[in-house]
N, C-alpha and C positions, 0 to 999 in steps of 0.2 A: 504494500500500500504506500502511496506517495505521501510524504510528510509535508505539512504546511508550516511556514514560518511567518512571523509578523515582525516587520522592521519599521523603524522610523523613516520618514521621508521629509527632508527639509528642502523647500523650494524658494529660490531667491531670484529676482529679476536682475540680470546683468546685461546692460545694453539692450539689444533687441531680443536676447535669449532669456529663457528661464532655465536656471541651473538647479538640478535636483541632486541631493546628496543623502546617502544613508550613513549616519555617523557610527552605527555599531560595527560596520565592516569596512568603512571608508571607501565606498564605491560611489561614483558620481556619473551623471549624464546631463543631457540638456535637451531642450526642445523650443519650438517657436511659441508654444502655448503651455500653460500649466499642465494641462491634461497630457500633452505630448511628452513633456519633461518627465512626468510620473510614469507613463507607459515605458519610456526609454530607460528609466531607472529600474523598473521591474525586470526588463530584459537584461540589463547589465548585472543585476543581482542574480538572476537565474544562471547567467554565464559564470559568474563568480562561484556559485554553489556547485557547478559541475566539476570544478577542480577538486581532486581527491584530497589535497592538502588544505582546502578551505577551512578556516576557523569560524565556527558558528557560535556566537555567544550564547550563554545559558539564558533562558528566559527569566526575567525578573521585573521588578518594579522600575519604571522609568519616570523620572520627574522632569518636566519641561517648564521652564519659566523664563522670564526676562530679568535683566538686571539693569539698573541705571547707574552710570558713573559720571563724575565730573571730569572735564578735560580743561585744566587750567591754562595749559600752554598752547592749545590749538584753537583755531577758529572753527566754529560749528558749521558743517555743511550738511543740511538735511538730505536724506535719500529720497528721491522721487520715484514714484511707482509708475 
């Protein structure tokens, strides 16, 4: 029977592309839309998992949050979407 795995997917706009990244196994891909970036990431993860030496992290609790920091020496440049 085929095993199913659940991984995080982080998607960020970079120029005209959406870059998708799986932090647990450090695999990334991209696409012209969010959906395409995620589909391409799924394909990249599947290719990664085909490698006999692929390290699959143990399932556990994942906490995702944001942090706010001050930058005293830099000028703030907001990221546009």
